[in-house]
C-alpha positions in Angstrom: -31.0 -9.0 -14.0 -33.5 -8.4 -16.8 -36.3 -5.9 -16.1 -39.8 -7.5 -16.3 -41.3 -4.4 -17.8 -41.1 -3.9 -21.5 -41.4 -0.6 -23.2 -43.9 0.1 -26.0 -42.9 -0.7 -29.5 -40.6 -3.3 -30.9 -37.2 -4.3 -29.5 -34.7 -5.1 -32.2 -31.2 -5.5 -30.7 -30.6 -8.8 -28.9 -32.5 -10.8 -31.5 -30.9 -12.0 -34.7 -30.7 -9.5 -37.6 -34.1 -8.5 -39.1 -36.0 -10.3 -36.4 -38.5 -8.2 -34.4 -39.7 -9.1 -30.9 -43.3 -8.3 -30.2 -44.2 -6.1 -27.2 -44.6 -8.1 -24.0 -42.4 -11.0 -25.0 -38.8 -11.5 -24.4 -36.8 -13.5 -26.9 -34.5 -16.2 -25.8 -31.2 -15.0 -27.1 -27.6 -16.1 -26.7 -25.3 -14.0 -24.4 -24.7 -10.6 -25.9 -21.3 -9.9 -27.3 -20.2 -6.3 -26.5 -19.8 -4.3 -29.7 -16.9 -1.9 -30.3 -17.5 1.7 -29.3 -19.1 3.9 -31.9 -16.8 6.6 -33.3 -18.5 9.7 -34.6 -17.0 11.3 -37.6 -17.4 15.0 -37.5 -16.9 17.6 -40.1 -14.4 20.4 -39.7 -17.3 22.8 -39.0 -18.7 20.5 -36.4 -15.4 20.1 -34.6 -15.1 23.9 -34.3 -18.4 24.0 -32.6 -17.5 21.3 -30.0 -16.2 22.4 -26.6 -12.6 21.5 -25.9 -12.2 18.1 -24.2 -10.0 17.8 -21.1 -8.9 14.5 -19.5 -10.7 13.7 -16.3 -8.1 14.2 -13.5 -9.1 12.4 -10.3 -9.1 14.6 -7.2 -7.2 13.0 -4.3 -9.3 12.6 -1.2 -8.3 14.8 1.7 -7.1 12.6 4.6 -9.3 12.7 7.7 -7.7 14.4 10.8 -6.4 11.7 13.1 -7.2 12.1 16.8 -5.7 9.9 19.5 -8.0 9.5 22.5 -6.1 8.4 25.7 -8.4 7.4 28.6 -8.7 4.3 30.8 -12.5 4.6 30.9 -14.1 2.6 28.0 -17.2 4.8 28.2 -15.2 8.0 27.5 -13.2 6.3 24.6 -16.5 5.1 23.1 -18.3 8.4 23.4 -15.5 10.4 21.8 -14.9 7.8 19.1 -18.6 7.9 18.0 -18.9 11.6 18.1 -15.6 12.4 16.5 -16.1 9.8 13.8 -19.5 11.4 13.0 -17.7 14.7 12.5 -15.2 13.2 10.0 -12.3 12.6 12.3 -10.3 9.4 12.2 -10.1 8.2 15.8 -7.4 6.1 17.5 -7.6 5.0 21.1 -5.2 4.1 23.9 -6.0 3.0 27.5 -2.6 3.7 29.1 0.4 6.1 29.0 2.8 3.6 27.4 0.2 2.7 24.7 -0.3 6.5 24.0 3.4 7.0 23.4 3.7 4.0 21.2 0.6 5.1 19.2 2.0 8.6 18.7 5.2 7.2 17.4 3.7 4.7 15.0 0.4 6.4 13.9 1.4 10.1 13.9 -1.9 11.6 15.1 -2.8 15.2 14.4 -4.1 15.8 17.9 -4.2 14.0 21.3 -7.0 14.1 23.9 -5.3 12.9 27.1 -6.5 11.9 30.5 -4.1 12.5 33.4 -5.2 9.6 35.7 -3.8 6.7 33.7 -3.2 3.3 35.3 0.5 2.9 34.4 2.0 6.4 34.4 0.7 9.9 35.2 -0.5 11.9 32.3 1.8 14.8 33.0 4.8 12.4 32.6 3.3 11.3 29.3 3.2 15.0 28.2 6.9 15.3 29.1 7.8 12.2 27.2 5.9 13.4 24.1 7.3 16.9 24.2 10.8 15.5 24.0 10.3 14.7 20.4 6.9 15.9 19.0 4.9 19.1 18.9 1.6 17.3 18.3 -1.3 19.3 19.9 -2.4 17.9 23.3 -5.7 18.6 25.0 -6.0 17.4 28.6 -9.4 15.9 29.5 -9.2 15.2 33.2 -11.3 15.0 36.4 -8.5 17.0 38.2 -9.9 20.5 38.7 -7.3 22.2 40.9 -5.3 25.2 39.5 -2.1 23.3 40.4 -3.0 20.4 38.2 -3.9 22.7 35.3 -0.7 24.7 35.6 1.4 21.6 35.8 -0.1 20.1 32.7 0.1 23.3 30.7 3.7 23.9 31.8 4.6 20.4 30.8 3.5 21.2 27.2 -0.3 20.7 27.0 -2.1 23.1 24.6 -5.4 23.2 26.4 -7.2 21.7 29.5 -10.8 20.6 29.8 -12.2 19.3 33.1 -14.6 16.4 33.6 -17.6 16.3 33.5 -17.4 18.2 30.2 -19.6 19.6 27.5 -19.1 17.6 24.3 -19.7 20.7 22.2 -17.1 22.7 24.1 -14.5 19.9 23.7 -15.2 19.7 20.0 -14.8 23.5 19.7 -11.5 23.3 21.6 -10.3 20.5 19.3 -11.1 22.7 16.2 -9.4 25.7 17.8 -6.2 23.9 18.8 -6.0 22.1 15.4 -6.2 25.5 13.6 -3.4 27.0 15.8 -1.0 24.1 15.5 -1.6 22.9 12.0 1.5 21.9 10.0 3.7 18.9 9.1 5.2 17.0 12.0 9.0 16.7 11.9 10.8 14.0 13.8 13.5 15.3 16.2 17.1 14.4 15.6 19.8 15.9 17.9 23.5 15.6 17.8 25.4 14.7 21.0 29.1 14.7 20.1 29.7 11.9 17.6 26.2 10.5 17.8 22.8 11.4 16.4 19.9 10.9 18.8 16.5 10.2 17.2 14.0 10.9 19.9 11.0 9.7 17.9 12.3 6.2 17.3 14.5 6.0 20.4 17.6 5.3 18.4 21.2 6.5 18.8 23.6 6.0 15.9 26.9 7.3 14.8 26.7 10.7 13.1 29.2 9.6 10.5 26.9 6.7 9.3 29.5 4.1 10.3 26.7 2.0 11.6 27.6 2.1 15.3 24.6 1.9 17.6 24.4 2.9 21.3 21.8 1.1 23.5 20.3 3.0 26.4 18.1 1.9 29.3 14.7 3.5 29.7 16.0 5.6 32.6 19.0 6.7 30.6 16.6 7.7 27.8 14.5 9.9 30.1 17.5 11.6 31.5 19.1 12.2 28.1 15.8 13.5 26.7 15.3 15.9 29.6 18.8 17.4 29.0 19.2 17.5 25.2 15.7 18.9 24.6 16.7 21.9 26.7 20.1 22.8 25.2 22.1 25.3 27.3 19.5 25.3 30.0 20.4 24.4 33.6 18.3 21.5 34.7 18.2 21.5 38.5 18.6 18.2 40.4 15.2 18.3 42.0 13.5 19.0 38.7 15.2 16.0 37.1 14.5 13.7 40.0 10.8 14.6 40.1 10.4 14.3 36.3 12.1 10.9 36.0 11.6 9.1 39.3 8.8 11.0 40.9 8.2 13.5 43.8 9.3 11.0 46.5 12.8 10.9 45.1 13.7 14.6 45.3 16.6 14.0 47.6 18.1 10.9 45.8 20.9 12.9 44.1 23.1 9.8 43.9 20.7 8.4 41.2 21.6 11.4 39.0 25.3 11.0 39.5 25.2 7.3 38.7 23.1 7.7 35.5 25.0 10.8 34.3 28.3 8.8 34.7 26.8 6.0 32.5 25.7 8.5 29.8 29.1 10.1 29.7 30.8 6.8 29.3 28.6 6.2 26.2 28.7 9.7 24.6 31.8 11.5 25.7 35.3 10.9 24.2 36.8 11.7 27.7 34.1 10.9 30.3 36.2 12.5 33.1 36.3 15.8 31.1 32.9 16.0 29.4 32.2 18.5 26.7 28.4 18.0 26.3 26.9 16.5 29.4 28.0 19.0 32.0 27.7 19.2 35.8 26.9 22.5 37.5 28.2 21.7 41.1 25.5 22.1 43.7 22.8 23.0 41.2 22.2 20.5 38.4 23.2 19.5 34.9 23.4 21.1 31.5 23.6 19.9 27.9 26.0 21.8 25.7 25.7 21.0 21.9 
């Protein structure tokens, strides 16, 4: 768009050669044809006086830290999204435990802010599931204030615990602190169980010799397998496994464990009757031996 103001003097560019345009008038001219760039010819002495020229190398933009906010309250999600975005975080949100696990697997956040009172699954169980294959920092943001709740979440693998109602500045400070402590590239977990490679991030089991053989597991089989192989050599007591997978009301249902362990052995062991990796400790529990 042409500027309506005209500078003092005569304009002698857009008009035909040797034609001068008086001040205050704009000549009707055909569209300008861009001219080739001017090339300055410098003497040797002038070249020596010129500073060295370096090509302009673009600087890659630093990716924004990605924070996954998991809460079933829209107001909390909105509050944190606005305030974290204003502080140059990239914010993802989820309103349930299952959505949180899916988002962690597909979006790879740098940190998770997790409520415990989720509509589909308890937040502590979400922590257990995530810790089976990822070390992403987790800050619990919950209305549960008892010491038992805090200890349970921290023992499950949370890095910090903030109670509601909360100070926004305190939560932001804890996010910065946890991010500093746990910075580093995230590596997907892959564990060998006999002849098979278990990818806990993508929930895939394939033959370790790359023959293409695939094993399909049910959701409960996955949870039991994760609990065992992420604690190699450790005795996992029956009560602990029942509470973690089925919940506290199933502490005495040991037949569930026997049934699912038998199914896993049929899928992983060469001789299910004489297992080498998924072992039973009579009267106590089960153990994974690599």
